C-alpha positions in Angstrom: -0.1 -0.2 -29.7 1.3 3.5 -29.5 0.4 5.9 -32.2 -2.5 3.7 -33.6 -5.3 5.4 -31.9 -6.2 7.7 -35.0 -7.3 4.7 -36.9 -9.8 3.6 -34.1 -11.5 6.8 -33.5 -13.4 8.6 -36.3 -14.8 11.5 -34.5 -13.9 15.2 -35.3 -11.8 15.4 -32.1 -11.5 18.4 -29.8 -7.6 19.3 -29.8 -6.6 21.9 -32.2 -3.8 21.0 -34.3 -3.3 23.5 -37.1 -4.6 25.7 -39.9 -4.5 24.5 -43.4 -5.9 25.6 -46.7 -9.5 24.7 -47.4 -10.2 22.3 -50.2 -13.3 21.1 -52.1 -15.3 18.6 -49.7 -13.9 20.0 -46.5 -16.4 20.6 -43.6 -17.2 24.3 -43.7 -17.9 24.2 -40.3 -13.9 24.1 -39.6 -13.4 27.3 -41.7 -11.2 29.5 -39.6 -12.8 33.1 -40.6 -10.0 35.4 -39.0 -7.2 33.7 -41.2 -9.4 33.5 -44.2 -10.4 37.2 -43.8 -6.5 38.1 -43.4 -5.2 35.7 -46.2 -8.1 36.4 -48.8 -8.6 32.8 -49.3 -10.5 30.0 -47.2 -8.6 28.1 -44.4 -9.7 25.6 -42.1 -8.8 24.5 -38.8 -7.6 20.8 -38.0 -8.3 19.0 -35.1 -7.0 15.5 -34.0 -8.7 12.7 -32.1 -8.7 12.1 -28.4 -5.6 9.5 -28.1 -7.1 7.7 -24.9 -8.2 4.2 -25.8 -9.7 1.6 -23.4 -8.0 -1.7 -23.6 -10.5 -4.6 -22.7 -8.5 -7.9 -22.1 -11.0 -11.0 -22.3 -10.0 -14.2 -20.8 -11.9 -17.4 -21.8 -10.8 -19.6 -19.0 -11.7 -22.9 -20.9 -11.4 -26.1 -19.0 -9.0 -27.3 -22.3 -6.5 -24.8 -21.2 -5.5 -26.7 -18.2 -3.6 -29.3 -20.5 0.2 -29.0 -20.8 2.7 -31.8 -22.1 5.7 -29.7 -20.5 6.5 -28.1 -17.5 3.7 -25.5 -17.9 -0.1 -25.7 -18.9 -1.7 -23.5 -21.5 -3.8 -21.8 -18.9 -0.5 -20.5 -17.1 1.0 -19.1 -20.4 -2.6 -17.6 -21.3 -2.7 -15.8 -17.7 0.7 -14.5 -18.1 -0.1 -13.0 -21.5 -3.0 -11.5 -20.2 -1.2 -9.7 -17.5 1.3 -8.6 -19.7 -1.3 -7.0 -21.9 -2.8 -5.2 -19.2 0.4 -3.9 -17.9 1.6 -2.8 -21.2 -1.6 -0.8 -21.7 -1.0 0.8 -18.3 2.5 1.8 -19.1 1.1 3.5 -22.2 -1.2 5.4 -20.0 -4.4 3.8 -21.4 -7.6 2.9 -19.6 -7.4 -1.1 -19.0 -10.1 -3.4 -18.1 -10.3 -7.2 -17.5 -13.1 -9.5 -18.0 -12.6 -13.1 -16.7 -15.1 -15.6 -18.3 -15.4 -19.0 -16.9 -17.7 -21.6 -16.5 -19.4 -20.8 -13.3 -19.5 -17.0 -14.5 -18.0 -13.8 -15.3 -15.9 -11.4 -13.3 -15.4 -8.0 -14.6 -12.7 -5.2 -13.5 -13.6 -1.9 -14.9 -11.3 0.4 -16.7 -8.6 2.3 -14.9 -5.2 3.8 -15.4 -4.0 3.1 -11.9 -1.3 0.5 -11.9 -2.5 -0.8 -8.3 -5.9 -1.6 -9.4 -4.7 -3.6 -12.5 -2.3 -5.3 -10.4 -5.2 -6.3 -8.4 -7.1 -7.4 -11.4 -4.2 -9.5 -12.5 -4.0 -11.0 -8.9 -7.7 -12.0 -9.0 -7.2 -13.7 -12.3 -4.5 -15.6 -10.8 -6.8 -16.4 -7.8 -9.5 -17.9 -9.6 -10.0 -21.5 -9.1 -9.8 -24.0 -11.8 -12.8 -24.6 -14.0 -14.6 -27.7 -13.5 -14.1 -29.7 -16.6 -17.6 -31.2 -16.2 -19.4 -27.8 -16.4 -20.7 -26.9 -20.0 -18.7 -24.1 -21.3 -19.2 -22.5 -24.9 -16.7 -19.5 -24.8 -17.2 -16.9 -27.5 -15.1 -14.1 -28.5 -18.3 -12.2 -28.6 -18.4 -9.8 -25.5 -21.1 -10.5 -23.0 -21.3 -7.1 -21.8 -21.3 -3.6 -23.7 -17.7 -2.5 -24.8 -16.8 1.2 -24.8 -17.1 2.9 -28.4 -13.7 2.4 -30.1 -12.0 0.1 -27.5 -9.3 -2.1 -28.4 -10.2 -5.8 -27.3 -7.5 -8.4 -26.7 -9.4 -11.6 -26.5 -7.5 -14.8 -25.1 -8.6 -18.3 -25.2 -8.9 -21.4 -27.1 -9.9 -21.6 -30.7 -13.8 -20.7 -30.8 -16.1 -23.4 -31.9 -18.2 -23.1 -35.1 -18.1 -20.3 -37.6 -18.3 -16.6 -36.4 -21.9 -14.9 -36.7 -23.0 -12.0 -38.4 -22.5 -9.9 -35.2 -19.1 -10.7 -35.1 -18.5 -8.8 -38.3 -20.3 -5.9 -36.7 -18.0 -5.9 -33.5 -14.9 -6.1 -35.9 -16.2 -3.0 -37.6 -16.5 -1.1 -34.5 -13.2 -2.1 -32.5 -10.0 -3.6 -33.2 -10.1 -7.3 -31.9 -6.8 -9.0 -31.3 -7.4 -12.9 -30.8 -4.6 -14.7 -28.7 -4.2 -18.4 -28.0 -1.8 -20.6 -26.7 -0.6 -23.9 -28.5 1.1 -26.9 -26.6 3.7 -28.9 -29.0 1.2 -32.2 -28.9 -1.2 -29.9 -30.6 1.1 -29.0 -33.2 2.9 -32.0 -34.1 1.3 -34.9 -31.5 3.2 -36.7 -29.2 6.6 -38.0 -29.7 5.9 -41.2 -27.5 4.8 -44.2 -28.9 2.5 -45.1 -25.8 1.4 -42.6 -23.0 -1.2 -41.5 -20.9 -2.8 -38.0 -20.8 -5.1 -36.1 -18.8 -8.1 -34.6 -20.9 -9.3 -31.8 -18.9 -12.2 -31.3 -21.2 -13.6 -34.5 -20.1 -11.7 -35.0 -17.0 -10.5 -38.5 -18.0 -7.2 -40.1 -18.8 -6.6 -40.9 -22.4 -4.5 -43.7 -23.7 -2.2 -42.3 -26.6 -1.0 -44.4 -29.2 1.4 -43.6 -32.2 0.1 -44.9 -35.4 -0.5 -43.9 -39.0 -4.3 -43.6 -38.4 -3.9 -41.5 -35.2 -1.5 -39.1 -36.9 -3.8 -38.7 -40.0 -6.9 -38.1 -37.6 -4.7 -35.5 -35.7 -3.6 -33.6 -39.0 -7.3 -33.6 -40.0 -8.1 -31.9 -36.5 -5.4 -29.7 -36.7 -6.3 -28.4 -39.9 -9.8 -27.9 -39.1 -9.1 -26.1 -35.9 -6.7 -23.7 -37.9 -9.3 -23.0 -40.4 -11.9 -21.9 -37.5 -9.2 -19.7 -36.2 -8.5 -17.8 -39.5 -12.3 -17.6 -40.0 -12.6 -15.7 -36.4 -9.7 -13.7 -37.3 -9.0 -13.3 -41.1 -6.3 -10.5 -40.6 -3.0 -12.0 -39.5 -2.1 -8.8 -37.7 -4.8 -9.4 -35.5 -4.1 -12.9 -34.4 -1.2 -14.4 -32.2 -0.5 -18.0 -31.4 2.0 -18.1 -28.3 3.8 -21.5 -27.8 4.1 -23.2 -24.4 7.8 -23.2 -25.0 8.2 -19.5 -25.9 8.9 -16.6 -23.8 5.4 -15.0 -23.5 6.9 -11.5 -23.3 9.1 -11.7 -26.1 6.1 -13.1 -28.1 3.8 -10.5 -27.4 6.4 -7.5 -28.0 7.4 -9.3 -31.4 3.8 -9.4 -32.5 2.8 -5.6 -31.4 6.1 -4.5 -33.0 4.8 -6.3 -36.3 1.5 -5.0 -36.0 2.6 -1.5 -35.7 4.9 -1.8 -38.9 2.2 -3.1 -41.0 -0.6 -0.6 -39.6 -3.7 -2.4 -39.0 -7.1 -1.3 -40.2 -9.7 0.2 -37.8 -12.2 -2.3 -37.2 -10.1 -5.2 -39.5 -9.8 -8.5 -38.0 0.6 -14.0 -36.0 0.2 -17.4 -36.1 
């Protein structure tokens, strides 16, 4: 995230940088009359924007995140990635905030640069009880509260349902919005077992899994439809990340941020 802030802020800025030759179309209010009088031709002042940015991490604690075919659940990996994003923001001396959205309500930790408060927010995230799978939950990437202008939004959760509404386009114009989700191996390829029982956190029931051509065809259809929704919400590959439950979350996040820095994401635009 270092060095990308000028693509977020569009203001004139307050910090003086240098004096350059005036060109047609430049703001006449920036003309440095002292330099202009001394050199005999118009020169203007150049200002740089504030480099401070608010990083808002939104965690949609969907009951479906409680699934995991291996040693860890998707929820555990997602919480780890959220904590890493918050810590990276504070290391970069940014104001970081956390919004934990669950079926029983939302908890907001205000923006701060203090690492102690960020650690307290991360601890609060881990202290949150498991969501009741019987409680309806329609998690959406659209923030439920006002977001500071120019903030970088890091959204973590399940693939949003439905198509993005018009207001989503407006949000992506005002902010950079990164989407991060966790994917289990069974979601990507289906279970390797011929016959197994699995717990469905969304319904709270045990599901009998059977390996058959029809089941694999249905799984492929479901997976393709979900990937289509994921790309509809985040059209730009530089703004979406999928972390596997078998991968190192820190390595995946660092690789994503480095790749994003090389490509230079556009302000207000939307790696799997």
